C-alpha positions in Angstrom: 57.9 38.8 164.1 57.3 35.2 165.1 60.2 32.8 165.5 59.0 31.0 162.4 59.0 34.2 160.4 62.4 35.1 161.7 63.7 31.7 160.6 62.2 32.2 157.2 63.8 35.6 156.7 67.2 34.3 157.9 66.9 31.4 155.4 66.1 33.7 152.5 68.6 36.5 153.1 72.1 35.3 154.0 75.4 37.1 153.5 76.9 36.6 150.1 80.5 35.6 149.7 83.1 38.3 149.6 85.3 38.6 146.5 82.8 37.3 144.0 82.6 38.9 140.6 79.7 41.3 139.9 78.1 38.7 137.7 78.2 36.1 140.4 76.8 38.5 142.9 74.0 39.5 140.5 73.1 35.8 139.8 72.9 35.1 143.5 70.7 38.1 144.2 68.4 37.4 141.3 68.0 33.8 142.5 66.6 35.2 145.7 64.5 38.1 144.4 64.1 38.3 140.7 61.2 35.8 140.3 59.2 36.5 143.5 55.5 36.5 142.7 53.9 39.9 142.7 50.2 38.9 142.5 47.8 38.3 139.7 46.7 41.9 139.7 50.2 43.1 138.7 51.4 43.7 135.1 55.0 44.5 134.3 55.7 46.3 131.0 59.2 47.0 129.7 59.7 50.7 128.9 62.3 53.4 128.8 62.4 56.6 130.8 64.9 59.3 129.8 66.6 56.8 127.6 67.0 54.4 130.6 65.4 50.9 130.6 62.6 50.6 133.1 59.5 48.5 134.1 56.1 50.0 134.3 54.5 48.4 137.4 50.7 48.5 137.0 48.4 47.1 139.7 44.9 46.6 138.6 42.8 49.6 139.7 45.9 51.7 140.7 45.2 54.7 138.6 45.6 57.5 141.1 46.9 61.0 140.4 50.6 60.6 140.7 53.4 58.0 140.1 55.9 56.2 142.2 59.4 56.4 140.8 61.2 53.4 142.3 65.0 52.9 142.5 66.1 49.4 143.5 68.8 48.4 146.0 71.9 46.3 145.6 74.9 48.3 146.5 75.0 50.0 143.1 76.4 46.6 141.8 73.4 44.2 141.8 69.7 44.3 141.5 67.4 45.3 138.7 64.1 47.0 137.8 62.5 43.5 138.4 63.9 43.2 141.9 62.7 46.8 142.6 59.2 45.7 141.5 59.1 43.5 144.6 58.6 46.7 146.6 57.1 49.0 143.9 54.1 46.7 143.4 53.0 46.5 147.0 53.5 50.2 147.4 51.4 50.7 144.2 48.7 48.4 145.6 48.5 50.2 148.9 48.6 53.7 147.5 46.6 53.2 144.3 49.3 54.8 142.3 51.1 53.4 139.2 54.8 52.9 139.6 57.9 52.7 137.4 61.0 50.8 138.5 64.3 51.9 136.9 67.1 49.7 135.5 69.9 52.2 136.1 73.4 51.3 135.1 75.4 49.3 137.6 79.1 49.3 138.8 81.8 48.3 138.3 81.1 48.5 134.6 79.4 51.9 135.1 80.8 53.6 138.2 79.7 56.8 139.9 78.0 59.0 138.8 76.3 56.7 136.2 73.5 55.7 138.5 72.8 59.3 139.4 72.9 60.4 135.8 70.4 57.7 134.8 68.0 58.4 137.6 68.1 62.2 136.9 67.4 61.6 133.2 64.5 59.4 134.0 63.2 61.9 136.6 63.3 64.7 134.1 61.1 62.8 131.7 58.7 62.0 134.5 58.5 65.7 135.3 57.3 66.2 131.8 54.2 64.1 132.4 52.9 66.7 134.9 52.0 64.0 137.5 53.0 64.4 141.1 56.0 62.2 141.8 56.8 60.1 144.8 60.5 59.0 144.7 61.3 55.8 146.6 64.0 53.3 146.9 65.7 50.7 149.2 69.3 50.5 150.4 71.5 51.9 147.6 68.3 52.9 145.8 67.3 54.9 148.9 70.6 56.7 148.7 70.1 57.2 145.0 66.7 58.6 145.6 68.2 61.2 147.9 71.0 61.9 145.4 68.5 62.3 142.6 66.7 65.0 144.6 70.0 66.8 145.3 70.9 66.7 141.6 67.5 68.0 140.6 67.8 70.8 143.1 71.3 71.6 141.8 69.8 71.9 138.3 66.9 74.0 139.3 64.3 71.3 138.7 61.1 70.9 140.6 61.5 68.3 143.4 59.3 65.3 144.0 56.2 65.8 146.2 57.4 63.2 148.7 60.2 60.6 149.2 60.2 57.2 150.9 63.4 55.3 151.6 63.9 51.9 153.1 67.2 51.2 154.9 68.9 53.9 152.9 72.7 53.7 152.2 73.3 57.4 152.5 77.0 57.5 153.7 79.6 55.9 151.4 82.3 57.2 153.8 81.1 54.3 156.0 81.3 56.3 159.2 78.3 54.7 160.9 79.1 52.8 164.1 76.4 50.3 163.3 78.6 48.9 160.5 80.5 47.3 163.3 78.0 47.0 166.2 75.3 45.4 164.0 77.5 43.2 161.9 76.8 40.0 163.9 73.0 40.7 163.7 72.6 41.7 160.0 71.8 38.5 158.0 72.7 40.2 154.7 75.6 42.6 155.0 78.8 43.3 157.0 81.2 46.3 156.9 83.3 44.3 154.5 80.4 43.9 152.0 79.7 47.6 152.1 83.4 48.4 151.6 83.5 46.2 148.6 80.3 47.8 147.1 81.6 51.3 147.8 84.9 50.5 146.1 83.3 49.2 143.0 80.8 52.1 142.7 83.2 55.0 143.6 86.1 53.7 141.5 88.4 56.2 143.3 85.9 59.0 143.5 85.7 61.0 146.7 83.1 59.3 148.9 82.4 62.7 150.5 80.7 63.9 147.3 77.1 64.7 148.3 75.8 62.7 145.3 77.6 59.6 146.7 76.9 60.3 150.4 73.7 62.4 150.6 74.0 62.2 154.4 76.7 64.9 154.1 74.7 67.2 152.0 72.6 70.3 152.9 69.1 68.8 152.8 67.3 72.1 153.0 64.2 72.2 150.8 63.8 68.5 150.3 60.2 67.3 150.2 58.5 65.3 153.0 60.7 62.2 153.8 59.8 58.9 155.3 62.7 56.7 156.5 62.2 53.1 157.6 65.0 50.9 159.0 65.4 47.8 161.1 67.5 47.7 164.3 69.4 44.6 163.2 71.2 46.0 160.2 74.5 47.6 159.6 73.0 50.6 157.9 71.0 51.5 161.0 73.1 54.6 161.7 72.8 55.8 158.1 69.0 56.0 158.7 69.3 57.5 162.2 71.8 60.2 161.2 69.8 61.0 158.0 66.7 61.6 160.0 68.5 63.9 162.4 70.2 65.8 159.6 67.0 66.2 157.7 65.2 67.5 160.8 68.1 70.0 161.5 67.6 71.3 157.9 63.8 71.7 158.5 62.7 68.8 156.3 59.4 67.2 157.2 60.9 63.9 158.1 59.4 60.7 159.7 61.5 57.8 161.0 60.3 54.3 161.7 62.7 51.9 163.5 61.5 48.3 163.8 63.2 46.3 166.6 64.9 43.1 165.4 64.1 43.7 161.7 66.8 43.0 159.1 68.0 45.1 156.1 65.1 46.1 153.8 62.8 43.8 155.8 59.9 45.2 153.6 61.1 42.6 151.0 59.6 40.0 153.2 56.0 41.2 152.4 53.6 38.4 152.8 56.2 36.5 154.9 56.9 38.8 157.8 54.3 40.8 159.8 56.6 43.8 160.1 57.0 44.0 156.3 53.3 44.2 155.6 52.9 46.7 158.5 55.7 48.9 157.2 54.4 49.1 153.6 50.9 49.9 154.9 52.4 52.6 157.1 54.3 54.0 154.1 51.1 54.1 152.1 49.2 55.8 155.0 52.0 58.3 155.4 51.6 59.2 151.7 47.8 59.3 151.9 48.2 61.8 154.7 50.2 63.9 152.3 47.5 63.7 149.6 48.5 60.6 147.7 46.4 57.6 146.8 44.4 55.7 149.4 44.8 52.2 148.0 43.2 50.2 145.2 39.5 50.2 145.4 
């Protein structure tokens, strides 16, 4: 990452004010990410999946055998299918797979387990299509991707063929030391931010519930899993501990840690070298497991 790229990233992603209403937080997040250009080759089409609003993300020529099921980040409080498309689209382009980005219900209006219920309902409908599924997500969406797989396993459903998570928020007990040791380096979040999001989402529910904190779950039987994280983010330990736990439970897990990169640095695609490299790496990882190969 060049100094110029680092400065651009810092200018685009700065810590929001604590104590804002959910509406204020959403407006600020959407101002940063909801209107980012996706490319002339991308078409977004409103749809529903399992009764949940969604966006079909179609990149011209991306008609491979499979589908990317994308879950956006935002602490379960902010974000949307449109902000999720910022990562679903470049993944679709690099893999040659169509994608769908889900508009699951948000807290505090819809606390835990609403997001899991929505994601599972959408996943069940996707299963009916018969296409191989890659489940993916960033931050809270990464945690939700893990929780969706755990809920599917609980219900005896087939699991996705693979999973890709960027900077996953996998531990709502907030036990990771990096919440404190990386607070001065993370341009987006602090421990206080994560505490606020967790409080709004859990609404008094036990944070040790495995569908809230997949890091605490038995991960045995989950599909191949790629985890990407930056070293300059408060959720670093969530990713590191998740990789260790997955390996202990004999999951085919790969971990990429990028020095100096901020939270969900992949959002800086086209602006930061590491973002482009990470998304290409994710596509290559999926190609090695039988998916895609990029748009011709």
